[in-house]
C-alpha positions as CSV (number, residue, x, y, z in Angstrom):
1,X,9.1,19.5,-2.2
2,X,7.0,17.3,0.1
3,X,9.0,16.0,3.0
4,X,10.7,12.7,2.5
5,X,10.0,12.5,-1.3
6,X,13.6,11.7,-2.2
7,X,14.8,12.8,-5.6
8,X,11.9,11.5,-7.6
9,X,9.8,14.6,-7.6
10,X,6.0,15.1,-7.4
11,X,5.3,13.2,-10.6
12,X,6.3,9.9,-8.9
13,X,4.2,10.7,-5.8
14,X,0.7,11.0,-7.3
15,X,-1.7,10.0,-4.6
16,X,-4.5,9.0,-7.0
17,X,-2.3,5.9,-7.8
18,X,-2.3,4.8,-4.2
19,X,-5.8,3.7,-3.6
20,X,-5.8,0.1,-4.6
21,X,-8.7,-1.7,-6.3
22,X,-9.0,-4.0,-3.2
23,X,-8.8,-1.3,-0.6
24,X,-5.1,-1.3,0.3
25,X,-3.4,2.0,0.7
26,X,-0.3,1.5,-1.5
27,X,1.5,4.5,0.1
28,X,2.1,2.4,3.2
29,X,3.6,-0.5,1.3
30,X,7.2,-1.2,2.3
31,X,8.2,-1.7,-1.3
32,X,6.5,1.5,-2.4
33,X,8.1,3.5,0.4
34,X,11.6,2.1,-0.3
35,X,11.2,2.8,-4.0
36,X,10.1,6.4,-3.8
37,X,12.6,7.1,-1.0
38,X,15.3,5.5,-3.3
39,X,16.3,3.3,-0.4
40,X,18.3,0.7,-2.3
41,X,19.5,-1.0,0.8
42,X,15.9,-1.6,1.9
43,X,15.0,-2.8,-1.6
44,X,17.9,-5.3,-1.5
45,X,16.9,-6.5,1.9
46,X,13.3,-7.0,0.7
47,X,14.4,-8.8,-2.4
48,X,16.5,-11.2,-0.3
49,X,13.8,-11.8,2.3
50,X,12.2,-15.2,1.9
51,X,8.5,-14.7,1.5
52,X,5.9,-17.2,0.6
53,X,5.2,-15.4,-2.7
54,X,5.7,-17.2,-6.0
55,X,7.7,-14.4,-7.5
56,X,11.5,-14.1,-7.1
57,X,12.4,-10.5,-7.9
58,X,15.8,-8.8,-7.9
59,X,16.2,-5.5,-6.0
60,X,16.5,-3.7,-9.4
61,X,13.1,-4.9,-10.4
62,X,11.5,-4.4,-7.0
63,X,9.6,-1.2,-7.7
64,X,6.0,0.0,-7.4
65,X,4.4,3.4,-7.7
66,X,0.9,2.3,-6.7
67,X,-1.9,0.2,-8.0
68,X,-2.9,2.6,-10.7
69,X,0.6,3.3,-12.0
70,X,2.5,1.5,-14.8
71,X,5.3,0.5,-12.4
72,X,4.1,-2.5,-10.4
73,X,5.6,-5.4,-8.6
74,X,5.0,-8.7,-10.4
75,X,2.4,-9.8,-7.9
76,X,0.5,-6.5,-8.1
77,X,0.6,-6.6,-11.9
78,X,-0.9,-10.1,-11.8
79,X,-3.4,-9.3,-9.1
80,X,-6.7,-11.2,-9.2
81,X,-8.6,-8.0,-8.2
82,X,-7.1,-6.1,-11.1
83,X,-8.4,-8.8,-13.5
84,X,-11.8,-9.0,-11.8
85,X,-12.3,-5.2,-11.7
86,X,-11.5,-5.0,-15.4
87,X,-14.0,-7.8,-16.2
88,X,-16.7,-6.1,-14.2
89,X,-16.0,-2.6,-15.3
90,X,-15.3,-1.2,-11.9
91,X,-12.4,0.8,-10.5
92,X,-12.7,-0.3,-6.9
93,X,-14.2,-3.4,-5.3
94,X,-16.8,-1.3,-3.4
95,X,-18.4,-0.4,-6.8
96,X,-19.1,-4.1,-7.6
97,X,-22.7,-5.4,-6.9
98,X,-21.1,-8.4,-5.2
99,X,-19.1,-6.3,-2.7
100,X,-17.9,-7.6,-0.3
101,X,-17.2,-10.9,-2.1
102,X,-15.7,-14.1,-0.7
103,X,-12.4,-13.5,-2.6
104,X,-12.0,-10.2,-0.8
105,X,-12.7,-11.8,2.6
106,X,-10.2,-14.6,1.9
107,X,-7.5,-12.0,0.9
108,X,-8.4,-10.0,4.1
109,X,-7.9,-13.1,6.3
110,X,-4.3,-13.8,5.2
111,X,-2.4,-13.3,8.4
112,X,1.2,-14.0,7.5
113,X,3.3,-11.2,9.0
114,X,4.0,-9.5,5.7
115,X,0.3,-9.6,4.8
116,X,-1.2,-8.0,7.9
117,X,-1.9,-5.0,5.8
118,X,-4.7,-7.0,4.2
119,X,-6.7,-7.0,7.5
120,X,-8.7,-3.8,7.1
121,X,-9.6,-4.1,3.4
122,X,-13.4,-4.3,3.6
123,X,-13.4,-1.5,6.2
124,X,-11.1,0.6,3.9
125,X,-13.4,0.0,0.9
126,X,-16.5,1.0,2.9
127,X,-14.7,4.2,4.0
128,X,-13.7,4.9,0.4
129,X,-17.3,4.6,-0.7
130,X,-18.7,6.7,2.2
131,X,-16.2,9.5,2.3
132,X,-15.0,9.5,-1.3
133,X,-11.6,8.1,-2.6
134,X,-10.0,11.5,-2.6
135,X,-10.8,12.2,1.1
136,X,-9.9,8.6,2.1
137,X,-6.5,9.1,0.4
138,X,-5.9,12.4,2.2
139,X,-6.7,10.7,5.5
140,X,-4.3,7.7,4.7
141,X,-1.5,10.1,3.6
142,X,-1.8,11.8,7.0
143,X,-2.0,8.5,8.9
144,X,1.1,7.1,7.3
145,X,3.4,10.0,8.0
146,X,5.5,10.3,11.1
147,X,3.9,13.0,13.3
148,X,7.3,14.2,14.4
149,X,9.5,14.4,11.2
150,X,6.9,13.7,8.4
151,X,8.8,10.7,7.1
152,X,6.8,8.0,5.4
153,X,5.9,4.9,7.4
154,X,4.9,1.5,6.2
155,X,2.5,-1.2,7.3
156,X,5.1,-3.1,9.3
157,X,6.6,0.0,11.0
158,X,6.7,0.0,14.8
159,X,8.4,3.3,14.9
160,X,9.6,5.9,12.4
161,X,12.8,4.7,10.7
162,X,14.2,8.2,10.5
163,X,13.6,9.7,14.0
164,X,12.4,6.7,16.1
165,X,9.0,8.2,17.0
166,X,6.6,5.4,18.0
167,X,3.5,5.0,16.0
168,X,0.2,6.4,17.3
169,X,-2.6,4.0,18.4
170,X,-4.4,4.7,15.2
171,X,-1.3,3.8,13.1
172,X,-0.7,0.7,15.2
173,X,-4.3,-0.4,14.7
174,X,-4.0,0.2,10.9
175,X,-0.8,-1.9,10.7
176,X,-2.1,-5.0,12.5
């Protein structure tokens, strides 16, 4: 079993689901990490945290297994990039002839604390195109694991929640 997979097993941790249409790495999402780790206290805290998102979700419904899974948060399920990619017949924004579009740049500029993960979207998409999605995912999986204990980290981590190891410079840069 992969370190820190909880009781969900490998079928719930399929990395091909974790490269989002817009360039986010879903594997570093706080909701995703709490869901796959079965951290119900974290899910409850997230559900009770007032965010400027139009959806109010109970901890029981706060689950996501990645952009290309059937288990999505309400906002990911209603994502404008999901709709746009379906209309244009592309899997990722970098495959679109209008990449990078203004909609993507606007999403990337959202700087509220819980949305800082949006900052590197265009860069992520360019890397996905250049190195291939599979290689990009492998790099992201390595980046978002604690180098000491191999626990999953998320975008807002400052240190590993399990062992306290501080993030590397590269991890800090990716999370801000």
